[in-house]
Structures are given as C-alpha cells and as structure tokens.
C-alpha positions in Angstrom: 121.4 108.5 82.5 118.0 108.6 84.1 117.7 107.3 87.7 114.9 104.7 88.2 112.2 105.3 90.8 113.3 103.0 93.7 109.6 102.0 94.5 109.1 101.1 90.8 112.2 99.0 90.8 111.2 97.3 94.0 107.7 96.6 92.7 109.0 95.2 89.4 111.5 92.9 91.3 108.7 91.8 93.6 106.5 90.8 90.7 109.3 89.1 88.8 110.2 86.9 91.8 106.6 86.2 93.0 105.0 82.7 92.8 101.8 82.4 90.8 99.8 82.4 94.0 101.6 85.5 95.3 100.7 87.2 92.0 97.0 86.4 92.5 97.2 88.0 96.0 98.9 91.0 94.4 96.0 91.3 91.9 93.5 91.1 94.8 95.4 93.8 96.6 95.4 96.1 93.5 91.7 95.3 93.0 90.9 96.2 96.6 92.8 99.4 96.3 90.9 100.5 93.2 87.6 99.6 94.8 88.4 101.7 97.9 89.5 104.6 95.7 86.3 104.3 93.7 84.2 104.5 96.9 86.2 107.5 98.1 85.8 109.2 94.7 82.0 108.5 94.6 81.7 110.0 98.1 83.8 113.0 97.0 81.5 113.5 94.0 84.4 112.9 91.6 82.7 110.7 89.0 85.5 110.8 86.4 88.0 109.5 88.9 85.6 106.9 90.3 85.0 105.7 86.7 88.7 105.2 86.1 89.0 103.3 89.4 86.1 101.1 88.5 87.4 100.4 85.0 90.8 99.4 86.5 88.9 97.1 88.9 87.0 95.5 86.1 90.3 94.9 84.2 91.8 93.3 87.2 88.8 91.0 87.7 89.1 90.1 84.0 92.7 89.2 84.5 91.7 87.0 87.5 89.2 85.3 85.2 91.9 84.6 82.6 94.2 83.1 85.3 91.7 80.4 86.2 92.6 76.8 85.5 89.2 75.4 84.7 90.4 71.8 85.3 89.8 72.5 89.0 86.2 72.3 90.4 86.6 75.5 92.4 87.4 77.5 89.2 83.8 77.3 88.1 82.7 78.9 91.4 85.4 81.5 91.1 84.3 82.3 87.6 80.7 82.8 88.8 81.9 85.2 91.5 84.1 87.1 89.0 81.2 87.5 86.6 79.0 88.7 89.5 81.8 91.3 90.4 82.0 92.5 86.8 78.2 93.0 86.6 78.1 94.8 90.0 81.1 97.0 89.0 79.5 98.0 85.7 76.2 98.8 87.5 78.1 100.7 90.3 79.9 102.7 87.6 76.7 103.6 85.8 74.9 104.6 89.0 78.0 105.8 90.9 76.8 103.7 93.8 79.3 103.2 96.6 77.2 100.5 98.2 77.5 98.3 95.2 81.3 98.9 95.2 81.3 98.0 98.9 79.6 94.7 98.2 82.3 93.7 95.8 85.1 95.0 98.1 83.8 92.8 100.9 83.9 89.7 98.5 87.4 90.7 97.3 88.6 91.0 100.9 87.4 87.5 101.8 88.9 86.0 98.6 92.2 87.8 99.1 92.4 86.6 102.7 91.7 83.0 101.6 94.3 83.2 98.8 96.9 84.7 101.2 96.3 81.9 103.7 96.8 79.3 101.0 99.9 81.1 99.8 101.3 81.1 103.3 100.4 77.4 103.8 102.1 76.5 100.6 105.2 78.5 101.5 105.4 76.8 104.9 105.1 73.4 103.2 107.9 74.2 100.8 110.1 75.3 103.7 109.3 72.1 105.6 110.2 70.0 102.6 113.5 72.0 102.2 112.6 73.3 98.8 113.0 76.9 99.9 114.6 78.4 103.0 
C-alpha cells in the first residue's frame, strides 16, 4: 500500500472543508504564488518556467471569473478587473516583463486581503449567531 503525502492529504482536507469564500481566498493565494514565481523566473532569465507560472496564473484568474455570481453589482467590476489581469498577464508572458506581473500581483494582493477580511467577518458573524463554534 502506498503512503499518501501528508501535505497533500492536509491540502485536500482543507479544500474539502472550506467555505466558498475560503476557496476564493485560496485561489488568490495560489494566484499570488504563481505571480511571484513568474517574477522570480523572469529575473533569473528562466523564460520557460516564467511562462508556466503565467499560464497557471491565467488559469486561476479564469476560474475566478467562472466563480462570479453576476446577480451582484460588484461582480461586473470584478469581471473587468479579471479581464484586465488576463490581458496584462498575456502581455507580460509575451514580453517576459516582470513589471507587468508586479502590477497584477499588487491588484491580487489587495483583492485577496479584502476577500480574507470578508471571510473573517462572515466567520465571526456565524460564531456570534451560534451557527459554528
């Protein structure tokens, strides 16, 4: 019998038990990680690795786009931001431009922090209401 990687098992469990908002924060974390790796690989003159990081980043942004509930007014604004990110990442990938990646990374950090705050507020409210402990 093959032993599972404990980190992989933990990550899978974390994802399976996460709320929808926590999953969004996880996507932002993965996006940020890939953007930072892309920047590092651009600076290290490793274009193939940077390309892979930027493609992964674009896939994550696409997933964030798919997760939007367009019945909320803010979703249209988020969609515009995500489209901007996709365009910037494509250009950054073509030019191997770390500055363009940094612009997206800054946006992602702001959005991630906002989602994290909403997530924490929601969790606090559920504890207050006795829904979770």
